[in-house]
A tleap script that builds the chain and sets N, CA, C and O, in Angstrom:
source leaprc.protein.ff14SB
mol = sequence {
  NMET THR LYS ILE ASN THR ASN THR MET LYS
  ASN LYS ASN LEU ASN ASN GLN GLU THR ALA
  GLN LEU GLY ILE GLY GLY VAL SER GLY SER
  ALA ILE ARG PRO PRO LEU GLY LEU MET PRO
  LYS LYS ILE HIE ASP GLU ARG VAL LYS VAL
  GLU ARG PHE ASN GLU VAL CYS GLY ALA ILE
  ALA ARG TYR TYR ASP ALA GLY MET LYS ILE
  ASN ILE GLU TRP ILE GLU GLU TYR ASN GLU
  LEU VAL GLU CYS VAL GLY LYS CHIE
}
set mol.1.N position { -20.754 26.677 38.386 }
set mol.1.CA position { -19.776 26.785 37.321 }
set mol.1.C position { -20.200 25.875 36.165 }
set mol.1.O position { -20.496 24.699 36.373 }
set mol.2.N position { -20.227 26.412 34.979 }
set mol.2.CA position { -20.645 25.662 33.804 }
set mol.2.C position { -19.448 25.000 33.168 }
set mol.2.O position { -18.429 25.639 32.907 }
set mol.3.N position { -19.583 23.694 32.918 }
set mol.3.CA position { -18.508 22.940 32.280 }
set mol.3.C position { -18.660 23.066 30.772 }
set mol.3.O position { -19.731 22.799 30.226 }
set mol.4.N position { -17.591 23.471 30.100 }
set mol.4.CA position { -17.622 23.662 28.659 }
set mol.4.C position { -16.868 22.522 28.002 }
set mol.4.O position { -15.739 22.205 28.377 }
set mol.5.N position { -17.500 21.921 27.027 }
set mol.5.CA position { -16.862 20.849 26.270 }
set mol.5.C position { -15.973 21.491 25.207 }
set mol.5.O position { -16.466 22.050 24.228 }
set mol.6.N position { -14.673 21.406 25.408 }
set mol.6.CA position { -13.733 22.051 24.486 }
set mol.6.C position { -13.756 21.416 23.113 }
set mol.6.O position { -13.509 22.100 22.120 }
set mol.7.N position { -14.048 20.116 23.025 }
set mol.7.CA position { -14.140 19.466 21.715 }
set mol.7.C position { -15.270 20.060 20.885 }
set mol.7.O position { -15.134 20.251 19.676 }
set mol.8.N position { -16.396 20.352 21.551 }
set mol.8.CA position { -17.521 20.951 20.847 }
set mol.8.C position { -17.148 22.330 20.345 }
set mol.8.O position { -17.487 22.705 19.223 }
set mol.9.N position { -16.453 23.080 21.174 }
set mol.9.CA position { -16.037 24.419 20.764 }
set mol.9.C position { -15.083 24.346 19.581 }
set mol.9.O position { -15.196 25.139 18.646 }
set mol.10.N position { -14.154 23.416 19.609 }
set mol.10.CA position { -13.205 23.269 18.506 }
set mol.10.C position { -13.930 22.857 17.231 }
set mol.10.O position { -13.610 23.346 16.148 }
set mol.11.N position { -14.909 21.954 17.357 }
set mol.11.CA position { -15.630 21.453 16.189 }
set mol.11.C position { -16.455 22.547 15.523 }
set mol.11.O position { -16.669 22.495 14.312 }
set mol.12.N position { -16.919 23.524 16.271 }
set mol.12.CA position { -17.696 24.613 15.695 }
set mol.12.C position { -16.862 25.431 14.722 }
set mol.12.O position { -17.415 26.065 13.824 }
set mol.13.N position { -15.561 25.430 14.880 }
set mol.13.CA position { -14.677 26.203 14.023 }
set mol.13.C position { -14.218 25.429 12.790 }
set mol.13.O position { -13.482 25.979 11.971 }
set mol.14.N position { -14.624 24.184 12.634 }
set mol.14.CA position { -14.222 23.368 11.500 }
set mol.14.C position { -15.242 23.510 10.372 }
set mol.14.O position { -16.433 23.689 10.623 }
set mol.15.N position { -14.776 23.430 9.152 }
set mol.15.CA position { -15.705 23.462 8.027 }
set mol.15.C position { -16.235 22.053 7.749 }
set mol.15.O position { -15.819 21.092 8.395 }
set mol.16.N position { -17.150 21.934 6.789 }
set mol.16.CA position { -17.782 20.635 6.502 }
set mol.16.C position { -16.774 19.585 6.071 }
set mol.16.O position { -16.887 18.429 6.481 }
set mol.17.N position { -15.787 19.952 5.252 }
set mol.17.CA position { -14.787 18.998 4.782 }
set mol.17.C position { -13.971 18.461 5.955 }
set mol.17.O position { -13.685 17.266 6.023 }
set mol.18.N position { -13.603 19.334 6.861 }
set mol.18.CA position { -12.803 18.908 8.017 }
set mol.18.C position { -13.604 17.994 8.930 }
set mol.18.O position { -13.070 17.008 9.438 }
set mol.19.N position { -14.874 18.306 9.146 }
set mol.19.CA position { -15.679 17.442 10.011 }
set mol.19.C position { -15.909 16.081 9.367 }
set mol.19.O position { -15.976 15.069 10.064 }
set mol.20.N position { -16.030 16.047 8.043 }
set mol.20.CA position { -16.190 14.773 7.351 }
set mol.20.C position { -14.926 13.934 7.484 }
set mol.20.O position { -15.009 12.722 7.681 }
set mol.21.N position { -13.753 14.565 7.379 }
set mol.21.CA position { -12.493 13.839 7.504 }
set mol.21.C position { -12.303 13.288 8.911 }
set mol.21.O position { -11.714 12.223 9.097 }
set mol.22.N position { -12.803 14.016 9.891 }
set mol.22.CA position { -12.665 13.573 11.274 }
set mol.22.C position { -13.750 12.579 11.671 }
set mol.22.O position { -13.664 11.959 12.731 }
set mol.23.N position { -14.759 12.424 10.836 }
set mol.23.CA position { -15.843 11.500 11.148 }
set mol.23.C position { -16.811 12.057 12.161 }
set mol.23.O position { -17.485 11.306 12.866 }
set mol.24.N position { -16.884 13.389 12.238 }
set mol.24.CA position { -17.814 14.023 13.165 }
set mol.24.C position { -18.780 14.883 12.379 }
set mol.24.O position { -18.472 15.316 11.269 }
set mol.25.N position { -19.923 15.127 12.939 }
set mol.25.CA position { -20.888 15.983 12.254 }
set mol.25.C position { -21.531 15.244 11.109 }
set mol.25.O position { -21.597 14.015 11.102 }
set mol.26.N position { -22.000 15.994 10.151 }
set mol.26.CA position { -22.582 15.385 8.968 }
set mol.26.C position { -24.013 14.962 9.190 }
set mol.26.O position { -24.764 15.662 9.869 }
set mol.27.N position { -24.405 13.841 8.637 }
set mol.27.CA position { -25.779 13.371 8.658 }
set mol.27.C position { -26.193 13.024 10.083 }
set mol.27.O position { -25.465 12.353 10.814 }
set mol.28.N position { -27.353 13.486 10.450 }
set mol.28.CA position { -27.884 13.217 11.778 }
set mol.28.C position { -28.133 11.725 11.940 }
set mol.28.O position { -28.733 11.095 11.069 }
set mol.29.N position { -27.678 11.162 13.046 }
set mol.29.CA position { -27.894 9.751 13.330 }
set mol.29.C position { -26.882 8.822 12.689 }
set mol.29.O position { -26.995 7.603 12.818 }
set mol.30.N position { -25.890 9.379 11.997 }
set mol.30.CA position { -24.899 8.505 11.366 }
set mol.30.C position { -23.969 7.937 12.431 }
set mol.30.O position { -23.644 8.610 13.409 }
set mol.31.N position { -23.552 6.712 12.234 }
set mol.31.CA position { -22.687 6.032 13.193 }
set mol.31.C position { -21.233 6.409 12.944 }
set mol.31.O position { -20.808 6.570 11.800 }
set mol.32.N position { -20.499 6.543 13.999 }
set mol.32.CA position { -19.060 6.777 13.896 }
set mol.32.C position { -18.391 5.423 13.816 }
set mol.32.O position { -18.615 4.551 14.656 }
set mol.33.N position { -17.557 5.255 12.785 }
set mol.33.CA position { -16.897 3.963 12.580 }
set mol.33.C position { -15.784 3.780 13.597 }
set mol.33.O position { -15.092 4.737 13.945 }
set mol.34.N position { -15.609 2.551 14.076 }
set mol.34.CA position { -14.526 2.282 15.028 }
set mol.34.C position { -13.180 2.316 14.304 }
set mol.34.O position { -13.135 2.223 13.077 }
set mol.35.N position { -12.096 2.448 15.046 }
set mol.35.CA position { -10.772 2.430 14.415 }
set mol.35.C position { -10.485 1.052 13.824 }
set mol.35.O position { -11.116 0.058 14.185 }
set mol.36.N position { -9.526 1.016 12.915 }
set mol.36.CA position { -9.128 -0.239 12.291 }
set mol.36.C position { -8.633 -1.203 13.360 }
set mol.36.O position { -7.841 -0.828 14.225 }
set mol.37.N position { -9.091 -2.417 13.298 }
set mol.37.CA position { -8.727 -3.422 14.290 }
set mol.37.C position { -7.543 -4.256 13.865 }
set mol.37.O position { -6.603 -3.751 13.251 }
set mol.38.N position { -7.587 -5.519 14.187 }
set mol.38.CA position { -6.482 -6.439 13.953 }
set mol.38.C position { -6.921 -7.516 12.974 }
set mol.38.O position { -8.052 -7.997 13.030 }
set mol.39.N position { -6.015 -7.892 12.073 }
set mol.39.CA position { -6.294 -8.976 11.135 }
set mol.39.C position { -6.478 -10.270 11.936 }
set mol.39.O position { -5.715 -10.534 12.866 }
set mol.40.N position { -7.481 -11.077 11.582 }
set mol.40.CA position { -7.661 -12.342 12.298 }
set mol.40.C position { -6.387 -13.192 12.239 }
set mol.40.O position { -5.719 -13.262 11.208 }
set mol.41.N position { -6.070 -13.829 13.359 }
set mol.41.CA position { -4.833 -14.602 13.481 }
set mol.41.C position { -4.727 -15.680 12.402 }
set mol.41.O position { -3.646 -15.899 11.855 }
set mol.42.N position { -5.822 -16.345 12.094 }
set mol.42.CA position { -5.798 -17.416 11.094 }
set mol.42.C position { -5.353 -16.872 9.734 }
set mol.42.O position { -4.538 -17.494 9.052 }
set mol.43.N position { -5.881 -15.725 9.345 }
set mol.43.CA position { -5.505 -15.122 8.066 }
set mol.43.C position { -4.045 -14.690 8.098 }
set mol.43.O position { -3.314 -14.896 7.129 }
set mol.44.N position { -3.617 -14.090 9.209 }
set mol.44.CA position { -2.221 -13.669 9.347 }
set mol.44.C position { -1.284 -14.861 9.226 }
set mol.44.O position { -0.289 -14.813 8.504 }
set mol.45.N position { -1.613 -15.929 9.941 }
set mol.45.CA position { -0.759 -17.128 9.914 }
set mol.45.C position { -0.679 -17.729 8.516 }
set mol.45.O position { 0.380 -18.194 8.096 }
set mol.46.N position { -1.802 -17.720 7.794 }
set mol.46.CA position { -1.801 -18.249 6.424 }
set mol.46.C position { -0.902 -17.402 5.524 }
set mol.46.O position { -0.150 -17.935 4.708 }
set mol.47.N position { -0.985 -16.086 5.680 }
set mol.47.CA position { -0.142 -15.200 4.865 }
set mol.47.C position { 1.334 -15.404 5.162 }
set mol.47.O position { 2.163 -15.398 4.253 }
set mol.48.N position { 1.658 -15.584 6.436 }
set mol.48.CA position { 3.057 -15.808 6.822 }
set mol.48.C position { 3.556 -17.106 6.199 }
set mol.48.O position { 4.681 -17.169 5.704 }
set mol.49.N position { 2.721 -18.140 6.224 }
set mol.49.CA position { 3.112 -19.423 5.627 }
set mol.49.C position { 3.318 -19.293 4.125 }
set mol.49.O position { 4.242 -19.884 3.566 }
set mol.50.N position { 2.461 -18.524 3.477 }
set mol.50.CA position { 2.605 -18.331 2.027 }
set mol.50.C position { 3.903 -17.592 1.734 }
set mol.50.O position { 4.625 -17.945 0.802 }
set mol.51.N position { 4.201 -16.568 2.528 }
set mol.51.CA position { 5.455 -15.824 2.334 }
set mol.51.C position { 6.666 -16.733 2.533 }
set mol.51.O position { 7.614 -16.686 1.749 }
set mol.52.N position { 6.635 -17.555 3.574 }
set mol.52.CA position { 7.751 -18.457 3.840 }
set mol.52.C position { 7.865 -19.500 2.722 }
set mol.52.O position { 8.967 -19.836 2.288 }
set mol.53.N position { 6.733 -19.999 2.270 }
set mol.53.CA position { 6.719 -20.958 1.168 }
set mol.53.C position { 7.398 -20.351 -0.064 }
set mol.53.O position { 8.213 -21.004 -0.716 }
set mol.54.N position { 7.060 -19.109 -0.374 }
set mol.54.CA position { 7.660 -18.437 -1.527 }
set mol.54.C position { 9.167 -18.229 -1.331 }
set mol.54.O position { 9.936 -18.357 -2.284 }
set mol.55.N position { 9.593 -17.911 -0.107 }
set mol.55.CA position { 11.020 -17.753 0.180 }
set mol.55.C position { 11.770 -19.067 -0.006 }
set mol.55.O position { 12.848 -19.097 -0.600 }
set mol.56.N position { 11.192 -20.151 0.505 }
set mol.56.CA position { 11.821 -21.468 0.381 }
set mol.56.C position { 11.898 -21.870 -1.091 }
set mol.56.O position { 12.933 -22.354 -1.549 }
set mol.57.N position { 10.816 -21.671 -1.828 }
set mol.57.CA position { 10.813 -22.000 -3.266 }
set mol.57.C position { 11.868 -21.196 -4.006 }
set mol.57.O position { 12.570 -21.727 -4.866 }
set mol.58.N position { 11.980 -19.918 -3.673 }
set mol.58.CA position { 12.970 -19.066 -4.322 }
set mol.58.C position { 14.389 -19.517 -4.045 }
set mol.58.O position { 15.225 -19.551 -4.948 }
set mol.59.N position { 14.659 -19.863 -2.799 }
set mol.59.CA position { 16.000 -20.325 -2.430 }
set mol.59.C position { 16.335 -21.633 -3.144 }
set mol.59.O position { 17.439 -21.798 -3.662 }
set mol.60.N position { 15.395 -22.545 -3.170 }
set mol.60.CA position { 15.611 -23.824 -3.859 }
set mol.60.C position { 15.867 -23.575 -5.342 }
set mol.60.O position { 16.777 -24.169 -5.920 }
set mol.61.N position { 15.082 -22.712 -5.958 }
set mol.61.CA position { 15.245 -22.424 -7.385 }
set mol.61.C position { 16.597 -21.787 -7.673 }
set mol.61.O position { 17.248 -22.127 -8.661 }
set mol.62.N position { 17.024 -20.860 -6.812 }
set mol.62.CA position { 18.323 -20.205 -7.020 }
set mol.62.C position { 19.472 -21.199 -6.925 }
set mol.62.O position { 20.396 -21.161 -7.738 }
set mol.63.N position { 19.418 -22.079 -5.946 }
set mol.63.CA position { 20.478 -23.082 -5.806 }
set mol.63.C position { 20.438 -24.078 -6.955 }
set mol.63.O position { 21.484 -24.492 -7.454 }
set mol.64.N position { 19.239 -24.466 -7.377 }
set mol.64.CA position { 19.094 -25.376 -8.507 }
set mol.64.C position { 19.673 -24.749 -9.777 }
set mol.64.O position { 20.427 -25.389 -10.511 }
set mol.65.N position { 19.309 -23.491 -10.022 }
set mol.65.CA position { 19.804 -22.783 -11.214 }
set mol.65.C position { 21.318 -22.623 -11.200 }
set mol.65.O position { 21.958 -22.612 -12.251 }
set mol.66.N position { 21.887 -22.498 -10.001 }
set mol.66.CA position { 23.338 -22.347 -9.876 }
set mol.66.C position { 24.051 -23.695 -9.897 }
set mol.66.O position { 25.281 -23.741 -9.872 }
set mol.67.N position { 23.295 -24.797 -9.944 }
set mol.67.CA position { 23.893 -26.132 -9.969 }
set mol.67.C position { 24.486 -26.532 -8.629 }
set mol.67.O position { 25.401 -27.352 -8.564 }
set mol.68.N position { 23.955 -25.944 -7.552 }
set mol.68.CA position { 24.475 -26.245 -6.213 }
set mol.68.C position { 23.561 -27.243 -5.500 }
set mol.68.O position { 22.386 -27.392 -5.837 }
set mol.69.N position { 24.137 -27.915 -4.510 }
set mol.69.CA position { 23.356 -28.841 -3.699 }
set mol.69.C position { 22.330 -28.049 -2.886 }
set mol.69.O position { 22.623 -26.978 -2.355 }
set mol.70.N position { 21.135 -28.601 -2.807 }
set mol.70.CA position { 20.059 -27.947 -2.056 }
set mol.70.C position { 20.019 -28.561 -0.656 }
set mol.70.O position { 20.002 -29.781 -0.494 }
set mol.71.N position { 20.003 -27.685 0.348 }
set mol.71.CA position { 19.970 -28.157 1.740 }
set mol.71.C position { 18.735 -29.020 1.981 }
set mol.71.O position { 17.624 -28.649 1.602 }
set mol.72.N position { 18.935 -30.152 2.603 }
set mol.72.CA position { 17.833 -31.088 2.867 }
set mol.72.C position { 16.779 -30.430 3.759 }
set mol.72.O position { 15.592 -30.736 3.646 }
set mol.73.N position { 17.213 -29.522 4.651 }
set mol.73.CA position { 16.265 -28.832 5.536 }
set mol.73.C position { 15.266 -28.007 4.720 }
set mol.73.O position { 14.094 -27.897 5.083 }
set mol.74.N position { 15.748 -27.426 3.606 }
set mol.74.CA position { 14.867 -26.641 2.753 }
set mol.74.C position { 13.832 -27.535 2.091 }
set mol.74.O position { 12.662 -27.168 1.986 }
set mol.75.N position { 14.261 -28.703 1.647 }
set mol.75.CA position { 13.345 -29.656 1.010 }
set mol.75.C position { 12.298 -30.129 2.018 }
set mol.75.O position { 11.114 -30.226 1.696 }
set mol.76.N position { 12.745 -30.422 3.235 }
set mol.76.CA position { 11.816 -30.862 4.277 }
set mol.76.C position { 10.807 -29.763 4.612 }
set mol.76.O position { 9.617 -30.031 4.771 }
set mol.77.N position { 11.293 -28.526 4.717 }
set mol.77.CA position { 10.388 -27.410 5.018 }
set mol.77.C position { 9.415 -27.192 3.857 }
set mol.77.O position { 8.231 -26.925 4.065 }
set mol.78.N position { 9.932 -27.312 2.637 }
set mol.78.CA position { 9.064 -27.195 1.455 }
set mol.78.C position { 7.941 -28.229 1.530 }
set mol.78.O position { 6.772 -27.902 1.325 }
set mol.79.N position { 8.303 -29.471 1.823 }
set mol.79.CA position { 7.306 -30.544 1.892 }
set mol.79.C position { 6.266 -30.283 2.982 }
set mol.79.O position { 5.091 -30.600 2.799 }
set mol.80.N position { 6.683 -29.714 4.107 }
set mol.80.CA position { 5.739 -29.373 5.177 }
set mol.80.C position { 4.809 -28.245 4.735 }
set mol.80.O position { 3.596 -28.306 4.937 }
set mol.81.N position { 5.399 -27.220 4.131 }
set mol.81.CA position { 4.615 -26.054 3.741 }
set mol.81.C position { 3.674 -26.339 2.576 }
set mol.81.O position { 2.578 -25.783 2.510 }
set mol.82.N position { 4.094 -27.194 1.669 }
set mol.82.CA position { 3.256 -27.462 0.486 }
set mol.82.C position { 1.947 -28.122 0.900 }
set mol.82.O position { 0.937 -27.974 0.212 }
set mol.83.N position { 1.951 -28.841 2.004 }
set mol.83.CA position { 0.712 -29.445 2.500 }
set mol.83.C position { -0.244 -28.386 3.025 }
set mol.83.O position { -1.456 -28.501 2.847 }
set mol.84.N position { 0.296 -27.347 3.675 }
set mol.84.CA position { -0.523 -26.277 4.255 }
set mol.84.C position { -0.963 -25.260 3.209 }
set mol.84.O position { -2.124 -24.853 3.160 }
set mol.85.N position { -0.003 -24.858 2.371 }
set mol.85.CA position { -0.214 -23.750 1.448 }
set mol.85.C position { -0.732 -24.224 0.107 }
set mol.85.O position { -1.559 -23.559 -0.516 }
set mol.86.N position { -0.259 -25.344 -0.331 }
set mol.86.CA position { -0.602 -25.842 -1.652 }
set mol.86.C position { 0.416 -25.392 -2.668 }
set mol.86.O position { 1.249 -24.527 -2.397 }
set mol.87.N position { 0.343 -25.978 -3.820 }
set mol.87.CA position { 1.305 -25.676 -4.865 }
set mol.87.C position { 0.902 -24.390 -5.577 }
set mol.87.O position { -0.253 -24.230 -5.971 }
set mol.88.N position { 1.850 -23.479 -5.740 }
set mol.88.CA position { 1.592 -22.193 -6.422 }
set mol.88.C position { 2.171 -22.206 -7.796 }
set mol.88.O position { 2.058 -21.219 -8.523 }
savepdb mol mol.pdb
quit
């Protein structure tokens, strides 16, 4: 009994544009690219800190503009984050 590769049969019915979109066919010897991976943890953590820094700055600015007392916890968090993120 001959085993038939159904993927090969399906690919024969695709045109050049479709095979290019699927990353199959095309130039002989071309490498198939791997799927998108994961952002390095260090970069992710830095981005999260920058986002939090911006949130804290925004909250402090809004309370300052409104003439309200600023929570000391926000100031403390700002001081911690400014060392990691830097002043923007």
